[in-house]
C-alpha positions, 0 to 999 in steps of 0.5 A, a space after each residue: 530673374 529675366 533681363 528682358 524689358 517688359 513693354 507694355 502696349 496700349 492694347 494691353 498686351 505685352 512685348 519683350 525686348 532686350 535693353 537698348 533695343 530702340 523705339 524703331 526697332 519695337 515698332 518694326 517687330 510689330 509690323 511694317 506699316 507702323 514702323 513707316 508712320 513711327 515718328 517717336 515713342 513714349 515710355 511712362 509718359 516720357 515721349 523718347 526718339 525713334 532711335 533712342 535704347 530703350 533701358 526700362 519697362 512700362 507702358 509704352 506706346 508708338 507716336 505717329 502723325 495723328 498723335 500732339 506729342 509727335 506734331 509736338 516732337 516736329 516743332 521742336 525740331 523746327 525750333 533747332 531747324 529756325 536756329 540754324 538758318 538764322 546763325 547761318 545769315 546772322 553770324 555773331 548771334 547768340 541763341 535763347 531758348 526754343 520750344 514748340 509751342 500749341 500752335 507751332 514753335 518760336 526761338 528767341 535771339 540776340 543778333 548783331 542787327 535787328 531781324 525785320 519782317 522782310 528777312 523772314 523770307 530768305 531765313 525761311 528759304 535757307 531753313 528749306 535748304 537745310 531741311 533738303 540736306 536732311 541734317 540729323 540730329 544726335 544727341 550728345 551727353 556731356 558733364 556740366 564743366 564740359 557743357 558750359 565749354 562748348 556753350 562758350 566755344 560757340 558763343 552762347 554766353 546767355 545759356 551759360 549760367 542755364 547749366 546750373 539750373 539744370 539739376 541732373 549731371 548729364 546735360 544733352 545737346 543736339 548736334 546737326 553738322 555744324 551746329 549744336 545746342 544744349 536741349 532736353 530733346 525728343 527731336 525727329 530723327 534728321 531735318 528732312 522730315 520737317 518740310 511744311 514750314 512757315 514763319 509767321 512774325 518776329 517780335 520783341 522778347 526778353 531773355 527769360 521772359 523777364 523784363 529787367 533782361 537782355 533784350 532779344 527778338 522772338 521768330 514764331 513758326 508752324 510745322 505739320 507733318 503734311 501740306 494739307 495741314 499747314 495749309 489749314 493752319 494757314 488759313 485759319 490764322 487768316 480766319 484769326 486775323 480777319 476776326 482779331 477782337 482789337 480790330 473788331 472792337 474798334 471798328 464796332 466803336 466797343 472799347 479801346 485800349 490807352 499808353 495811360 492805363 496799359 493793360 485797362 480796357 476802356 469801355 465804349 458805351 455800345 462794349 458796356 450794352 455787350 457787357 451787361 447783356 452777358 452780366 444780366 444772362 448770368 444774373 438769370 440763372 444766379 436768380 434760379 439758383 438762389 445766389 445772393 450777390 455780394 460786394 467786395 472792397 478792391 483794396 485790403 490790407 496786406 494780413 489778408 492776402 498773408 492769412 489768404 495764402 495768397 502773399 506766398 503764390 501771388 505777391 510778385 503779381 500784386 500792386 500794393 500802397 501804404 495807407 496809414 502806415 499799414 501796407 496794403 494791396 489792390 486785390 488779385 482775387 475775389 475770395 479772401 473778401 467773400 470770407 469775412 463776409 460769411 465769418 461776419 456772423 454766426 451761421 447754422 448748417 440749416 443756412 448752408 449751401 450759402 452761395 455768394 455770387 460776385 461780379 469782383 474787379 481784380 488786378 494782377 501785375 502782368 509784364 507788359 510783353 503778354 498784354 494782349 488787348 482783351 485777352 490779357 490784361 492787369 484789371 478784369 471783372 470775374 463772374 466769381 461765386 463762393 459757395 459755403 456747405 457740408 461735405 455731404 452737400 459738395 457733389 450737389 452743389 458742383 453739378 448744379 454748377 456744371 448745369 449753370 455751365 451748360 445753360 450760359 454757354 448754351 445760351 451765347 452759342 458754345 457748343 463743343 464744350 470739354 472739361 479738364 478735372 486739375 490735380 493737387 499740385 506739388 505746392 499744395 496746401 491742406 491734407 492730401 485725404 481732403 484732396 481725393 475727397 474733392 477730386 472724387 467729388 468733381 469726377 463723379 459731378 462731372 460724369 452725372 452732369 454731361 460731361 463725362 468725356 473729361 480728362 485728368 490735368 494731374 498736379 495742375 489744380 490751384 494751390 488750395 484745391 482741385 479745379 475743374 477747368 471748362 474749355 470751349 471752342 469757338 468758330 474756327 476751332 479754336 481751344 479757350 479755357 473759360 470757367 471754373 470750379 474749385 473745391 477749397 478745404 484749405 481757405 475755410 480753416 485759415 479763416 477760422 469759419 464755422 457753422 453750426 451742426 445739427 449736433 450742436 458743434 461747430 464745423 468747418 465748411 467746405 469752399 466751392 470757388 467758381 467762375 463761368 465766364 471767367 475774366 468778364 474782359 477775356 470772354 467778351 474778346 472771345 466772343 468777338 473773335 467767336 462771331 466776327 463781331 456778328 452777335 447774334 440779336 439779343 448780344 448785338 449793340 444795335 439791333 436794327 438801323 433805320 436808314 432812310 433813303 432820302 432826306 424826306 424820309 428823314 422824319 419816319 426813320 427817326 420816329 421808327 427808331 424811336 417806336 422800336 426803342 420804346 418796344 425794346 429794340 436797341 435801334 438808331 436812325 441813320 438820316 445822312 444825306 448820303 446814298 442808301 448803298 453807303 448807308 447800307 453798307 456803313 451798316 453791314 461794316 458796324 455788323 448791325 442784325 437788321 436795317 431797315 430801309 424807308 423810302 416814299 411808299 414806306 413812310 406813306 403805308 408805315 412799314 419798313 423794308 427789312 434787310 439781314 446783315 447777311 443780304 437777305 431781303 425779308 421785305 415789307 413788314 408793318 412796324 409792330 410786326 418787324 417788333 414782334 419778330 425781333 422781340 420774340 427772336 432776341 426773348 428766344 437768344 436765337 
């Protein structure tokens, strides 16, 4: 038997190497160009350092700067670099954890004195000095007791209890000169690889995210392989800052957030218009597709949540109360209520598929530290639906939901849509065979309905069934997960749901959970940032503003606004005594799509001088001509 390792390369070829050969040596053997570009390696899905000796056969590839996993390695190393600098500048600091993220990296610290925003340039300067030193990332494996001793010696008291939570008996550390940190890795070879870095913010945090734990500070940053990529990312961050839905929402008077209800948004009249337009769009599609709309109670007994399985998975995130000496919970999900509706009367196979839609409000007790405007809240509304069908109908129903997804996302302006199929997790309910059938049906529906480029997310399904996740890309390239389609064989069984089949026997239906916008609050937040508040006409809370040049045209301006309102355009009149330039500026800041200027000439001729939010002048139009133009744009959701 050969003692050589067999590495299966992406092109399908097999390369045999001796055990202990490093990733770098394999890259050099393939070619000098690849060796120069190599950042790390991947063996059987595990990312390893470029100088890690290989000890197993399997699927193998070299990671270069073009790979997301390689960028993750760089950022993980940048988090260690940040810790090195903070320890140099703030002696006596205790370390939390410092992972890489999709956007960069962070590290949590317990420092002798608070880190301030003005400290960030000084920390970044020290990081760049350490980059020039080229400190290595050298892996050291220790036993459990040795690991605790090293942590204690370094003054890392917070991490000592974590050693006993690590299942492996060998605990890895990475040494960089005098710095050491307990870490799984992998890392780049040395700090000289991390030239293009930027610290972004400092904020409060808690040890291991527990609000009852040790207060800490989180320093965030980002890192890239090239100066160009870093610059582009920072420009995107600036765009994101300007588009921040909290800032834009305040300027447009859409919603507000208050200390009296943390995580519970308050919707203003203009924001409610935007909300209602989105609901109306969804309802149009529901009507076309044979859904009946339902409403279920907000508060239901604990017994229901235990029966549905949510108790075991969500009870720590639920709100509870006692009523008549019974325990009740505020619903975190809408699905059990729909199951009660289905089970309230007998059903025949002739009624299936039975489609129930609900704009259902739910509550989840999120930690205060993760709340973020509309994007992470404690109370939100889902454009939810639950479809009960036979297994033979499953694929067609999923396909119809995917078609609905295309229609709704296209109408709101999202054209770059990606999907993932999340499969059976470790804590799954139900039989593996049922999961496999459901996963295959989801995959076939994706292929047949315009989502052929979907990717697999192994083990990331919901506890009751596999799911399709739908991601949209916004105007500045950020990806947001919004819609879901989930197949559920388990919950109908738990609720004893049945229908009478053509054979006269009782059968259990399959249940599909579906949301397209997902959280209405979150989707509005995403839309605000996507458009920077400059919504298409049909979504704009105020679609036209009539601006009088002088007080003499005030009555005519009001008359025009009323005519537009009667015709179906949301219009307001600005008849303040301010100069016309100030009125145009204010309407532009409010992001109103059309500004209709009226002076003496317009009042006399019955016209309006039309300007767009972008600064284009369309010239004088009859009021009815403008109304027809606007209504056509609204009808077509242009």
